[in-house]
N, C-alpha and C positions, 0 to 999 in steps of 0.2 A: 503494499499500500504506499509506504513512504517513498519507494523508488518511483512508483507511478505518479505520485504527486509532484516529485521532483522533476520528472520527465515532462509533465504537462506544460510548465511555463516555457521550457526550451522548445517544445513542439509549437506552442502558440506563437512564440517570437519568430520561429522559422516560417510559420504560415503567414504571419503578418508581413515579413520581409518579401516572401514570394508574391503575395497579393499586391504589395506596393510596387514591386518591380513589374508585375504584369500590367498594373494600371498605367505606369510610365510608358511601357512598351506599346500598349494599345493606343495611347495618345500620340506617340511618335509615329506609329504605323498609320493611323488615320491621317495625320498631318501630311506624311509623305505621300500617301496615295492621293489625297486631295491636291497636293502640289503637282503630282505627275498626271492626274486626270484619270478618272475610272475608264472612260471610253478609250483613251489612248492605251491604257494598260491592257484592256481586253483585245484591242487590235493587235498590239505587239505580241502578246502571248500566243496568238493564233498564227504567227508567222514563223514559229521555231522550225529550223531545218532539221528533219529527223536524223540525217547522217551525222550532223554535228552533235546532236543529242546523244546518239549512240557512241560517238567518239568520247564524249565526256564520261560516259558510264564506264567504257573500257579503260580509259586513262586513269580513272580513279581506283582501279585495282592496284596501281603502283604504290600509292601511300599505304595500302593494306600490307603489302609486302615490306614496306619500310618499317612500319610498326612492329612486325614480326621480327625483323632483323635487329632492331634496336633493343627489344625486350630480351632476345636471346643473347645479345652482347653483354648486358649488365646483369643477367640472372646468374646467381652463384651455383646453379645446378644446370645440367643439360636439358634443354627443352625440345620436345619433338615438334617438327615443323607443322604437321597436321593439327595437333591439338592447340598449338600456339596460335595458328591462323584462326581456328574456330573461336578461341578466347577473344581474339581482337574483334571478331564479328559480334560476339556477345556484348563487348563493351559498348557498342552502338545503342543496344537496348538498355544497358545500364545507365548510359548518359540520359536517356529519355526518363528513366525512373528517378534519377537524382539530379539536382541542379549543379551548375558550375563544373561540368565534366567529372564530377566526383564518382559518378557511377562507373565510368570506364576504368578509372584508377582503382576503385575498390574491386572491380572484377579481376583485374590483373593481380592485385595483392592476394585475393583469395585463391586465384589459380596457382600462384607460386606457393602459397601455404599448402595447398593440396599436393604439390610436388615435393614436399618435405622441407621447405624453407621456413625459418622462424618468422614470426610476425614482424619483428624489427627489420630483419633482412629483407623480407618481401617488400615492406613499405619503403626501405632504403633503395632497393633496386628500381622500383617504380618511380621514386623521386628522382633517382639518377637519370632514368630515361627521360623524364620530363624536363630536368635541368639541361641535359644535352640537347633536347629539342629546342629550348630557348636560345642556347648558345649558337647552335647552327643556324637557326632562323635570323638572329641578329647578324651573324657573320655573312650570311647570304644577302640580306636586305641592305646592309650598310653601304656596300658599293653603289647600289641603286639610288640610295639617298644622296650620296655624294655626287654621283653623275648627273642626277636630275636637279641638283641645287636646292633640294628640299631640306638638306641637313642644316643649312644656315637658318631657314625659317623655323625649324624645330628648335635650334639653339636659342633664337631670339624669343620664342614662346616660353621656353624653360626659364630663361634669364628674367622674364617679366614676373608677373604675379604668381605663376605657377610654382616657382621655386620656394617661396616662403610658405605657401600652402602645403607643399610636400614635406618641407622640413618640420612645420608644426605638427603635421599628421604623424610623422615618424617619432617625434618627441612625445606626443600623447600616447602612441602605442607603447613606447619604451616605459613610460611612467606607469601605464595601466598593467603592463606585464610585471613590473617590479613591485608595485605598491598595493595591489589588490589580491586577495586569495585566488579568485578565478584567474586573474592574470598570471599568477605564479604557477598555477596548474597548467595553464596553456603554455607558459614559457618552458616548463619542464618537458611537455610533450614536443614542442618545437625543437628543443635542444636534442632530444632523443632522436627525432626524425632527421635533424641535420647530421648527427653523428652517423646514423645508419646510411643516409645518402652519401656522405663522404666516404664511408667504408666501401660502398658499392662502386663509387667513382674510382677509388684506388684499385679495386679488384679489376675493373674494366681496363684501366690505364696500365696495369701491370703487364698486360699482354698486348702488344701493338695490334695484333690481329683483332682482339675484341674491341679495342678503341677505334680502329678503322671501321669495324662492322657497325658500331653505334653511330659514328658520323655518317657513314654511307646510308644507313637506314633512315636517319632523320633528313638527310638530303633528298632521299626518295619521297619522303612524305611532303616536304616543302615544294619541291619541284613538280612532283606529280599533282599536288593540289592546284598549283598554279597552271599547269597544263590543262586540268579539268576546267578551271575557270576560263581559260583562254578559249576552250572549245565551246563553253556556254556563251561567251561573248560572240563568237562566230556564228552560233546557231541563230542569232537575231540580226545577222548582217552588220554588226558593229565591229569596230577595230580599237585595239588598245595595245601598247607596247607590252612585251613580256615583263620588262622591268617594273612597269607600273603595276601590273597585275601581281607581281611578286610582293611589291609593297602592300597591296591590298590584302593578300592572303596573310602576310605577317601581321598586319594591323587588325585583321578580323579575329585574331586570337583574343582580343579584348572581350568578344562575345562569350568566351568561356568562363569569364568572371561573373556573368549575369546569374543571379540566383533563380533561374528558370530551368525547368527540365529541358535539356537539349538546347537551351538558349532560344526556345521557341519564340518566334516573332522578333525578338531583339536582334538575333543574329542576322535576319533577313534585312532589317532596317539599317543596321551598321554597315553591312556589306553594300546595300544599294547606295548609302550616303558616300561611301568611299569610291564606288565606281562612278558616281556623279562627279566627284571631285577630280577624277583622272580623265574626265571629258565625255563620258556617256550621258545621253539625254535621260532625265528622270524616269520616263516610262520604260525605256530600254534597260536602264540600270536596275530597276526593280524586277523586271522580268528576268534578267540575267541572274539576279540574286536568288529568286525563287527557283529557277531551274537548277542552279548550282547546289542549293540546299536540298532540293528533292533528290538530286544524284548522290550527293555526298553524305547525307544524313537520313532523311525521311525514308528513302527507298531501302536503306539498310536496316531499318527498325524491325520489320517482319522477319528478315533473315537473322537478325541479331536475337530476336525472341526464340526462334527455333534453335539457334546455336546455344543460347543460354539454357534452354530446356534440356538440350542434348548433354551439355556438360554437367548440369545438375543431376540428371538421371544416371549418368555414368560415374558419378562421384568425383568429378574433376573441378567442381565449384562447391 
């Protein structure tokens, strides 16, 4: 009874956060659709070229392979190709169930646990895979920022009012972690996760082959996602440079922080806004965003559910 009473406030806070985020997304979605024009959106969506849509579907199999390679590289045990691929498919369903991409990460952690990895080691391996993905994405996107001249604009934005806000937020987080009981508990968990992640990094970097595999896997994820987005752009007869689309894919990772299952709605709005910023007309940008999300996420949910059920039934989750 006490545990259930303690869990209720946390559940309520989570529900309130999700509802607030959903309300913001709905408002942004309505505003964007109103700006683009409902009639224009309908007309554009009906012009999708089937061959380019099929190309987007096929190309997005590359990031799936990349995720398998990256997890195999940082895992402290040998992982079978087939089951690891099924686990990555199951992660799509997990991301729909839990917000902020936590479902996919939890699926990988549980998968590693069932392969005999301790909880801290499993969490550390998944954390190392995510951290490697961030490093690779930044390394790939940075040359594009420099070449396009956008790095100076980002620097000027950060040097303005953004920097004090970020600094104040970091100070508040540090104070909360050190001066409150809940903060100290979270701080302890974060330290444990950081230690486990660092240990997984050392394990992967100790063997050049594993490090190269982790980098190659995340490169496949980033470049494959960009190629799928390029195919979605071509499906509607639009054009955008691969470098710009690479920056869009890198920036769309922000949608993963939304406290919404699968980033539903919010990911589409963020992606459409970014595509508009690189030169696409709003109706086309929104159509491309919808097609890209259908190909890369929504179409994988039924397959992910089957994969999740299969792994659960066979005892691998």
